[in-house]
C-alpha angles and dihedrals in degrees: 000000000000115000115212110226101179121088131226105233132185113211114187142153113222136175120252088264093052106261125135093192138005127247125276098042116187137167089263092045105032092173093045120209096001099151091265139045094318095256095109090244093140095045093048098033089115090067098047108026097044105022096150092054090053101035095121093056093046092048090050090058092054093051097074122114093220139002135219130197142162122253092250089062092045093057151305099273110117131192117001118010093258097161137026114278126162102172135278094283105076130234094318107043118196096243102080089189139071114301120199115206120198112225141148092223123072121236135167117256114274117218115206134186120280099034100297118134121178115217118193115216120197104174102074146271099300096052090045090054092047090055093045091051091050091050093047094051106186091351129097126269112225118205105202102183158177104242093247091059093045091050090057091053092045092050090051092051093241102127122090100184139021119209107188125184105199110203121211096247140073129228101190095213142016136081108355131200114236093023106152092000117133117239113291133204109224133186115206109224101173143003129185127176119213133177098276103013146030117225114212127177124197131185109221107230099178 
């Protein structure tokens, strides 16, 4: 019997009231009404304005063996892949590992610079996770979002650990973590306040 050693981890930045993006998301404003220009700059200021203070959390994201995300996080293209789109992160994305993108529309894998290859999975969240686990080997699988995708995995009981980065702002509405998720038992394993954010990690018990 093979024992799986890697964990399935959610890593997500949310507002103090639990939203990962505001309402009315568009290609020009991917984070919608986020209190700024829609780029998520306020929500993710902790990563870009104070990177040295939050180096450990950023490095932890990069340490996964494989990544998983929903199509809404991958980009704004909806329906059939009717135009080229290789993510928001340019020709050399920061993942440097296999990335599995949930979608209803098939597409051939897209190899990028730096070791990132996007794989497009059309048969649901469980098969996508199976493929990500196989690609990660003994490493962790990091589910990056968005919140709607993470909620599906939480509701299915497939996440081992939640790493939440709680930004010091509220959005009031939008895409909310835990929406539609049954009650969970969580064990807090770490908490660290920083200038613009509080980093909290929970083990998901049930």
